[in-house]
C-alpha positions in Angstrom: 0.0 0.0 0.0 3.1 2.2 0.2 1.9 3.6 3.5 5.5 4.9 4.2 5.1 7.5 1.5 2.8 9.5 3.8 3.2 7.9 7.3 5.9 7.1 9.7 6.2 3.4 10.5 8.0 1.4 13.1 11.4 0.2 11.7 11.5 2.8 9.0 14.1 5.6 9.4 12.4 9.0 9.8 14.1 10.4 6.7 12.6 7.6 4.6 9.0 8.1 5.9 6.4 10.7 4.9 4.9 13.2 7.3 1.6 14.0 5.6 -0.4 11.5 7.6 -0.2 10.5 11.2 2.5 8.1 12.6 1.2 4.6 12.4 3.1 3.3 15.4 0.6 1.6 17.7 -2.3 2.0 15.3 -3.3 -1.7 15.8 -3.8 -1.0 19.5 -5.8 2.3 18.9 -8.2 1.2 16.2 -10.2 -2.0 15.6 -9.9 -4.0 12.3 -13.2 -2.5 11.2 -12.1 1.1 11.9 -8.8 0.5 10.1 -10.7 -1.0 7.1 -13.0 2.0 6.9 -10.0 4.4 7.0 -8.6 2.6 4.0 -11.8 2.4 1.9 -13.5 5.7 3.0 -10.9 8.0 4.6 -13.0 11.1 3.7 -15.6 10.0 6.3 -13.1 10.8 9.0 -11.6 14.0 7.3 -13.5 15.5 4.4 -10.3 17.3 3.4 -8.0 14.3 3.5 -5.5 13.8 0.7 -5.5 10.0 1.5 -7.2 8.2 -1.4 -9.8 5.5 -1.0 -7.9 2.3 -1.8 -11.1 0.5 -2.9 -12.6 3.3 -5.1 -12.6 2.6 -8.8 -13.5 6.0 -10.2 -13.0 9.7 -9.7 -9.2 9.6 -9.9 -7.5 12.1 -12.2 -4.6 11.5 -14.6 -4.8 7.7 -14.4 -3.0 5.5 -16.9 -5.4 4.0 -19.3 -4.6 0.4 -18.2 -5.5 1.3 -14.6 -8.8 3.2 -15.3 -11.7 1.6 -13.5 -9.4 -0.4 -11.1 -9.1 0.2 -7.4 -5.7 1.2 -6.0 -5.6 -2.1 -4.1 -7.6 -5.3 -4.7 -9.7 -6.7 -1.8 -6.9 -9.3 -0.8 -4.3 -6.5 -0.8 -6.5 -4.4 1.5 -6.8 -7.4 3.8 -3.0 -7.8 3.8 -2.5 -4.2 4.7 -5.0 -4.5 7.5 -3.3 -7.6 8.8 0.0 -5.7 8.9 -1.5 -2.6 10.6 -3.1 -4.8 13.2 0.4 -6.0 14.2 1.4 -2.4 15.0 0.6 -2.5 18.7 
């Protein structure tokens, strides 16, 4: 999911992590699996001005390569994999 582009993560040096989003250290202890999923698929529900994209959305993106039009940023299994990882961040 390339979370590190915008978020600090445990084990990633600060100069290699983004600072646009919140630090994800401990996110698995702060949020339930359902809350994490909703933040990945509908982040605008928590912050209408967010720059974080919906990883499940299939339309509404700008300047998308023709081969990727109509496809989500992450498939359902990939979202499940990201959620499993985030849940380990206690």
